[in-house]
C-alpha positions as CSV (number, residue, x, y, z in Angstrom):
1,M,-0.1,0.0,0.0
2,V,2.9,2.3,1.0
3,D,4.3,1.5,-2.7
4,L,1.1,2.3,-4.2
5,I,0.8,5.6,-2.8
6,S,4.3,6.5,-3.4
7,S,3.8,5.4,-6.9
8,I,0.7,7.6,-7.5
9,R,2.4,10.7,-5.8
10,Q,5.4,10.2,-8.0
11,M,3.2,10.6,-11.0
12,M,1.6,13.6,-9.6
13,A,5.1,15.1,-9.4
14,E,5.5,14.5,-13.1
15,N,2.1,15.9,-14.0
16,K,0.6,12.6,-14.9
17,F,-2.5,13.8,-13.1
18,I,-5.0,11.7,-15.2
19,E,-2.8,8.4,-14.9
20,A,-2.6,9.0,-11.2
21,E,-6.4,9.3,-10.9
22,K,-7.2,6.2,-12.7
23,I,-4.8,4.2,-10.5
24,A,-6.2,5.6,-7.4
25,E,-9.8,5.3,-8.6
26,I,-9.3,1.6,-9.3
27,N,-7.6,0.8,-6.2
28,L,-9.9,2.7,-4.0
29,K,-12.7,0.2,-5.3
30,Q,-10.5,-2.6,-4.1
31,Q,-8.9,-1.5,-0.7
32,S,-10.4,-2.6,2.4
33,S,-11.5,0.6,4.9
34,Q,-8.1,0.2,7.2
35,Q,-6.3,1.3,3.8
36,R,-8.7,3.4,2.4
37,N,-8.0,6.9,3.9
38,E,-4.6,7.6,2.5
39,L,-5.7,6.4,-0.8
40,I,-9.0,8.7,-0.8
41,K,-7.0,11.6,0.0
42,V,-4.4,10.9,-2.7
43,Y,-7.3,10.4,-4.9
44,L,-9.1,13.6,-4.0
45,E,-5.8,15.8,-4.6
46,T,-5.3,14.2,-8.2
47,L,-8.9,15.8,-8.6
48,N,-8.1,19.2,-7.1
49,L,-5.2,19.3,-9.0
50,Q,-7.0,18.9,-12.4
51,N,-9.8,21.3,-11.2
52,K,-12.3,18.6,-11.4
53,T,-15.6,18.3,-9.3
54,I,-14.6,16.8,-5.6
55,P,-17.2,14.2,-4.7
56,E,-18.6,15.3,-1.3
57,N,-19.1,11.6,-0.2
58,L,-15.6,10.7,-0.5
59,V,-14.5,14.4,1.5
60,L,-16.8,13.3,4.5
61,E,-15.8,9.8,4.5
62,L,-11.9,11.0,5.0
63,L,-13.0,13.7,7.4
64,E,-15.1,11.2,9.4
65,S,-11.9,9.2,9.7
66,D,-9.6,12.4,10.6
67,F,-11.3,15.6,11.2
68,T,-8.3,17.5,11.3
69,E,-8.1,17.4,7.6
70,Y,-11.3,19.8,7.8
71,P,-9.6,22.9,6.8
72,S,-8.0,21.8,3.6
73,W,-11.4,20.2,2.5
74,E,-14.0,22.7,3.8
75,K,-14.6,24.5,0.7
76,H,-15.6,21.4,-1.3
77,L,-18.3,20.5,0.7
78,E,-21.7,21.9,-0.5
79,K,-23.1,24.8,1.3
80,K,-26.8,23.9,0.4
81,L,-28.8,21.6,2.7
82,N,-28.9,17.9,1.9
83,S,-29.0,14.8,3.3
84,H,-25.3,15.2,4.7
85,T,-26.0,18.5,6.4
86,L,-25.9,17.2,10.0
87,K,-22.8,14.9,9.3
88,K,-20.9,18.1,8.2
89,S,-21.7,20.0,11.0
90,I,-20.7,17.4,13.6
91,I,-17.3,17.2,11.7
92,K,-16.7,20.8,11.9
93,M,-17.4,20.4,15.8
94,K,-15.0,18.0,16.2
95,Y,-12.5,20.3,14.5
96,L,-13.3,23.2,16.3
97,D,-13.5,21.3,19.7
98,S,-10.0,20.3,19.2
99,K,-9.0,23.8,18.5
100,G,-10.6,24.8,21.6
101,D,-12.4,27.4,19.5
102,L,-15.9,27.5,21.9
103,F,-17.0,30.5,20.2
104,L,-17.2,29.1,16.7
105,L,-18.5,25.7,18.4
106,L,-21.3,27.3,20.3
107,G,-22.3,29.3,17.0
108,E,-22.3,25.9,15.1
109,I,-24.4,24.1,17.4
110,K,-27.0,26.8,17.7
111,K,-27.0,26.8,13.6
112,I,-27.3,23.2,13.4
113,K,-30.4,23.2,15.6
114,Q,-32.1,25.9,13.9
115,I,-31.7,24.4,10.5
116,L,-32.9,21.2,12.1
117,I,-35.9,23.1,13.6
118,E,-36.9,24.9,10.3
119,N,-36.6,21.9,8.4
120,N,-38.8,19.8,10.8
121,K,-36.1,17.3,11.5
122,P,-36.4,16.3,15.1
123,I,-32.9,15.2,15.5
124,L,-31.2,15.1,19.1
125,N,-27.6,14.1,18.3
126,E,-25.7,12.3,21.4
127,Y,-22.3,14.0,20.5
128,I,-23.9,17.4,20.2
129,T,-25.6,16.9,23.6
130,G,-22.3,15.9,25.2
131,L,-20.7,18.8,23.8
132,Q,-23.5,21.2,25.5
133,E,-23.3,19.1,28.4
134,K,-19.3,19.9,28.5
135,Y,-19.0,23.4,27.5
136,F,-22.7,25.2,27.5
137,K,-24.9,23.5,30.3
138,D,-26.2,27.0,31.1
139,D,-26.9,28.4,27.6
140,F,-30.5,29.4,27.4
141,E,-30.9,29.4,23.9
142,L,-29.7,25.8,23.5
143,K,-32.0,25.0,26.1
144,I,-34.9,26.6,24.1
145,F,-33.7,24.8,20.9
146,D,-33.6,21.5,22.4
147,L,-37.3,22.1,23.7
148,V,-38.6,23.0,20.5
149,L,-37.1,19.7,18.9
150,T,-38.8,17.7,21.4
151,F,-42.0,19.1,20.6
152,L,-41.4,18.3,17.2
153,Q,-40.7,14.8,18.4
154,G,-44.4,14.8,20.1
155,N,-42.7,13.6,23.3
156,L,-44.6,15.5,25.7
157,E,-43.2,13.6,28.8
158,K,-39.7,14.6,27.8
159,V,-41.1,18.0,27.0
160,E,-42.4,18.5,30.8
161,I,-38.7,17.5,31.8
162,Q,-37.5,19.9,30.2
163,I,-39.7,22.6,31.0
164,L,-39.2,22.1,34.5
165,N,-35.4,21.9,34.1
166,L,-35.9,25.3,32.6
167,F,-37.8,26.5,35.3
168,S,-35.1,25.5,37.7
169,Y,-32.6,27.2,35.6
170,L,-34.5,30.5,35.5
171,N,-35.8,30.4,39.0
172,T,-32.5,29.5,41.0
173,K,-29.4,30.4,38.9
174,K,-28.0,33.6,40.1
175,D,-27.0,36.6,37.7
176,I,-29.3,35.6,35.0
177,K,-30.4,38.5,33.0
178,D,-33.5,39.3,31.6
179,V,-35.4,36.6,33.7
180,E,-38.7,37.6,32.4
181,K,-38.2,38.0,29.0
182,K,-36.8,34.3,28.7
183,F,-40.1,33.0,30.8
184,N,-42.0,35.1,27.9
185,L,-40.2,33.5,25.3
186,L,-40.7,30.0,27.1
187,G,-44.2,30.7,27.6
188,S,-44.9,31.8,23.8
189,I,-43.0,28.7,22.6
190,I,-45.4,26.4,24.8
191,E,-48.4,28.6,23.5
192,A,-47.4,27.8,20.0
193,Q,-47.8,24.2,20.1
194,E,-50.8,22.3,19.2
195,E,-50.7,19.6,21.5
196,K,-50.3,20.8,25.0
197,K,-52.3,18.5,27.0
198,Q,-51.1,18.4,30.9
199,I,-48.2,21.0,29.9
200,E,-50.9,23.7,29.6
201,I,-50.2,24.8,33.4
202,F,-46.6,25.7,32.3
203,Q,-47.8,28.3,29.9
204,S,-49.9,29.7,32.5
205,Y,-46.9,29.9,34.9
206,C,-44.6,31.6,32.3
207,F,-47.3,34.1,31.6
208,L,-47.5,35.0,35.4
209,R,-43.8,34.8,35.9
210,S,-42.9,37.2,33.3
211,K,-45.9,39.9,33.1
212,G,-47.2,39.3,36.7
213,I,-50.8,39.8,37.5
214,Q,-52.4,42.2,35.0
215,E,-55.9,41.9,36.0
216,K,-57.9,39.9,38.7
217,K,-58.9,37.4,36.4
218,D,-55.4,36.4,36.1
219,F,-56.0,34.7,39.7
220,K,-57.7,31.9,37.6
221,K,-54.4,31.0,36.2
222,I,-53.2,30.8,39.8
223,I,-55.9,28.5,41.0
224,E,-55.5,26.2,38.0
225,I,-51.7,26.0,38.9
226,L,-52.3,25.3,42.4
227,L,-54.6,22.4,41.5
228,L,-52.2,20.7,38.9
229,A,-49.1,21.2,40.7
230,Q,-48.5,17.4,41.6
231,N,-44.6,16.7,41.9
232,Q,-42.5,18.3,44.5
233,E,-40.2,20.2,41.9
234,M,-43.4,22.0,40.4
235,R,-44.7,22.7,44.0
236,L,-41.4,24.5,44.9
237,H,-41.8,26.4,41.5
238,V,-45.4,27.5,42.6
239,L,-44.1,28.6,45.9
240,K,-41.7,30.8,44.2
241,L,-44.0,32.3,41.9
242,L,-46.2,33.2,44.9
243,D,-43.4,34.8,46.4
244,H,-42.4,36.6,43.4
245,L,-45.8,38.0,42.8
246,S,-45.6,39.1,46.4
247,L,-48.8,37.1,47.3
248,I,-47.4,36.5,50.7
249,E,-50.4,35.1,52.8
250,I,-51.2,32.5,50.0
251,A,-47.7,31.6,50.0
252,K,-47.7,31.0,53.8
253,D,-50.8,28.8,53.6
254,Y,-49.0,26.8,50.5
255,A,-45.9,26.3,52.5
256,N,-48.3,24.8,55.3
257,Y,-49.7,22.6,52.8
258,L,-46.4,21.5,51.3
259,R,-45.1,20.9,55.1
260,D,-47.8,19.1,56.6
261,T,-49.3,17.5,53.5
262,T,-46.7,16.4,50.9
263,R,-44.2,16.1,53.8
264,I,-41.5,18.2,52.2
265,K,-38.2,18.6,54.0
266,V,-36.9,22.3,54.4
267,V,-33.5,21.1,53.3
268,S,-35.0,20.5,50.2
269,V,-36.5,24.0,50.1
270,L,-33.4,25.6,51.0
271,K,-31.4,23.5,48.5
272,Y,-33.8,24.9,45.9
273,D,-33.8,28.6,46.9
274,A,-32.5,29.8,50.5
275,S,-34.9,32.9,50.4
276,L,-38.1,30.7,50.8
277,K,-37.2,29.4,54.2
278,K,-39.0,32.3,55.6
279,Y,-42.4,30.4,54.9
280,F,-41.0,27.4,57.2
281,I,-39.8,29.0,60.1
282,N,-43.0,30.9,61.2
283,E,-45.5,29.1,63.3
284,K,-48.4,27.4,61.1
285,I,-51.3,29.4,60.1
286,N,-54.6,28.2,61.0
287,S,-55.8,27.7,57.4
288,R,-59.2,26.2,58.2
289,E,-60.2,29.1,60.9
290,E,-59.0,31.9,58.4
291,I,-60.9,30.3,55.5
292,E,-64.1,30.5,57.6
293,K,-63.5,33.8,58.4
294,D,-63.1,34.9,54.6
295,T,-66.4,33.6,53.7
296,V,-68.4,35.6,51.2
297,N,-71.4,36.2,53.5
298,G,-69.1,36.5,56.7
299,D,-71.7,34.8,58.4
300,L,-70.3,31.9,60.7
301,S,-73.4,31.0,62.7
302,V,-74.9,28.6,60.1
303,I,-71.8,27.1,59.6
304,K,-71.1,26.5,63.3
305,E,-74.6,25.4,63.8
306,S,-74.4,22.9,61.1
307,T,-70.9,21.6,61.7
308,S,-71.7,21.0,65.3
309,E,-74.8,18.6,64.7
310,L,-73.0,16.8,62.1
311,K,-70.0,16.1,64.2
312,N,-72.5,13.7,66.3
313,M,-73.8,11.8,63.3
314,D,-71.7,8.3,63.0
315,D,-70.2,7.9,59.4
316,H,-71.4,11.3,58.4
317,S,-69.4,13.7,59.9
318,E,-68.1,16.9,58.2
319,Q,-65.0,16.7,55.8
320,T,-62.2,18.8,56.9
321,I,-60.5,21.2,54.4
322,T,-57.0,20.1,53.3
323,E,-54.3,22.9,53.4
324,E,-54.2,22.7,49.7
325,E,-57.6,23.7,49.2
326,S,-57.6,26.1,51.6
327,V,-55.1,28.0,49.4
328,I,-57.2,27.8,46.4
329,V,-60.4,28.9,48.3
330,K,-58.4,32.0,49.8
331,S,-57.4,32.7,46.0
332,L,-60.9,33.0,44.8
333,K,-61.8,36.3,46.4
334,H,-59.2,38.1,44.3
335,Q,-60.6,36.7,40.8
336,D,-63.2,38.8,38.9
337,L,-64.7,36.0,36.8
338,N,-68.4,36.5,35.8
339,N,-71.0,34.3,37.0
340,E,-70.7,31.9,34.3
341,G,-67.2,31.4,34.4
342,L,-67.5,30.9,38.4
343,V,-70.2,28.1,37.7
344,N,-68.0,26.5,35.3
345,L,-64.9,26.9,37.8
346,G,-67.0,25.4,40.4
347,I,-68.0,22.5,38.3
348,G,-64.6,21.9,37.7
349,F,-63.9,21.9,41.5
350,L,-66.5,19.1,42.1
351,Q,-65.0,17.0,39.5
352,S,-61.9,17.5,41.2
353,E,-63.2,16.6,44.7
354,F,-62.4,20.2,46.0
355,F,-65.7,20.8,47.4
356,Y,-64.9,23.6,49.8
357,A,-63.7,25.4,46.7
358,A,-67.1,24.6,44.8
359,K,-69.2,25.9,47.7
360,E,-67.1,29.0,47.7
361,C,-67.8,29.5,43.7
362,G,-71.4,29.0,44.7
363,M,-71.4,31.6,47.3
364,L,-69.7,34.2,44.9
365,V,-72.2,33.5,42.3
366,L,-75.1,34.0,44.7
367,K,-73.9,37.2,46.0
368,N,-73.3,38.5,42.6
369,A,-76.5,36.9,41.0
370,Q,-78.2,39.1,38.5
371,N,-81.1,36.9,37.5
372,E,-83.1,33.9,38.4
373,K,-80.8,31.9,36.3
374,D,-77.6,32.9,38.2
375,R,-79.6,32.2,41.3
376,L,-80.7,28.7,40.2
377,N,-76.9,27.7,39.2
378,A,-75.8,29.2,42.6
379,F,-78.4,27.0,44.5
380,T,-77.7,24.0,42.1
381,L,-73.9,24.4,42.8
382,L,-74.2,25.1,46.6
383,T,-76.5,22.1,47.1
384,E,-74.2,19.7,45.5
385,S,-70.9,20.9,47.1
386,L,-72.7,20.7,50.4
387,F,-74.0,17.2,50.1
388,R,-70.6,16.2,49.0
389,L,-69.5,17.9,52.4
390,K,-72.2,16.0,54.2
391,D,-73.8,19.4,55.7
392,Y,-77.2,18.1,55.0
393,R,-78.9,21.1,56.7
394,M,-77.5,23.6,54.3
395,V,-78.3,21.2,51.5
396,L,-81.9,21.2,52.5
397,N,-81.9,25.3,52.6
398,Y,-80.2,25.9,49.6
399,G,-81.8,22.8,47.7
400,I,-85.5,23.9,48.6
401,E,-84.6,27.4,47.4
402,G,-83.3,26.2,43.9
403,L,-86.4,23.9,43.4
404,A,-88.5,26.9,43.4
405,L,-86.6,28.3,40.6
406,A,-86.0,25.2,38.8
407,Q,-88.3,24.7,35.6
408,K,-86.7,21.7,33.6
409,E,-86.9,18.1,34.8
410,E,-83.2,17.4,35.0
411,E,-83.0,20.4,37.3
412,I,-85.7,19.5,39.4
413,L,-85.0,16.0,39.8
414,A,-81.0,16.5,40.6
415,L,-81.9,18.9,43.3
416,L,-84.9,16.6,44.8
417,Y,-82.7,13.9,44.9
418,L,-80.2,15.7,46.8
419,I,-82.8,17.0,49.2
420,S,-84.2,13.4,49.5
421,E,-81.1,12.1,50.4
422,S,-80.1,14.6,53.0
423,Y,-83.4,14.0,54.7
424,F,-82.4,10.2,54.6
425,F,-79.0,10.8,56.4
426,L,-80.5,13.3,58.8
427,N,-82.8,10.4,60.0
428,K,-85.9,12.3,58.7
429,R,-87.6,9.3,57.0
430,D,-91.2,10.4,56.8
431,E,-89.7,13.6,54.8
432,A,-87.6,11.4,52.9
433,K,-90.3,9.1,51.8
434,I,-92.5,11.8,50.6
435,S,-89.6,13.7,48.9
436,F,-88.3,10.1,47.0
437,N,-91.9,9.4,46.3
438,K,-92.1,12.8,44.3
439,I,-89.1,11.5,42.2
440,K,-90.7,8.1,41.6
441,S,-93.8,9.9,40.2
442,I,-91.6,11.9,37.9
443,R,-89.1,9.0,36.6
444,A,-89.1,5.8,39.3
445,N,-85.6,4.8,37.9
446,Y,-83.9,7.9,38.6
447,R,-80.6,7.1,40.4
448,N,-81.3,5.1,43.5
449,T,-84.6,6.4,44.3
450,L,-86.4,2.7,44.4
451,G,-83.7,1.3,46.4
452,R,-84.1,4.0,49.2
453,L,-87.5,3.7,49.2
454,Q,-87.4,0.0,49.7
455,E,-84.9,0.2,52.6
456,M,-87.1,2.6,54.5
457,N,-90.0,0.5,53.6
458,E,-88.3,-2.6,55.2
459,N,-87.0,-0.7,58.1
């Protein structure tokens, strides 16, 4: 092989380029990969000396084996995009890395990622990822590029991890410039995606973190975030957000929830952000007591009367409010949703089993009711939520008022059934029979009407 290369070079020295080219070309087809590199190099030199077209595939094969040759052959690589674009970029990165030129290396990584995004080629190369981890771990723009590429892959589980990592980066890294602008950019990227599903909470977070509370209805976003934050990392981000927005009282309650319900360790909080320790060193707030003081009508006598009786009833005692729900209820007083929005929010709370929050929505609708429809919606929401809370006397109060307004059969049946069940649990069997029989006369097979009547007749 050495003799062959020497022979070809001798021909080139004698200006016998065509002969040298032919011999190199013939042998190139016959040589094993171990011997190819030097032969490829010689062959390309013969073509170059004759000003002939240099085959890009052979240049790439040579440079993949020896990227130190990159400066000599760079001009022969096509500039336009083709199937080898990523391969060419990686070769250049290897050369720049070997020279320690990190400025140009960073530019090349960003360039290829942008090309991949623009051409909808969601490729995350391990070599490039390794370079990022080694040299550019804290580069925000690269993190954004990678997030967009993962979005293009449709991997929402990985997207969620990347967004949480970005939150940690922006919330905890010191000396980051334009944090609000970066959160705004991140939020815009999430907003632009068609498939959001469970990550829509992150869009709301970015909006609040970058723009703050613009109007009272932005508190709905806070409520959604409180509801959907399900892991410790996101909960810490939520606490950071509440602190950033100067919602100190809500932040204190949320910290109580984190400490007492999720059993978060203070060391984890300090590791995340030492400035949040102020929420974990003060005495715990009695959230239930404060919630009752903050109810819309401010009348605790009815609540106290109802709860005192219920506490003596086996298996039907009052449910206690959780720390998490207490934060949500307190947040409701800051919003200015219209009654329709409050009703929809209340229905969502019922479905999520946040019954105190649903009750509070009903109270707000009742307070702001403009017409009979609003009042009916309020009474229905209150009746359902109070029934779930086993506050059966209050169910009777609101349910009967709702019945006076209900006109549609489904509305009447829904309220009447909850009233009947409340009579049953309050051991007022005569009233329960009368009420269940009314349902039977309208629709005998409605829910468990016949079963309840049979149960009471047998006893």
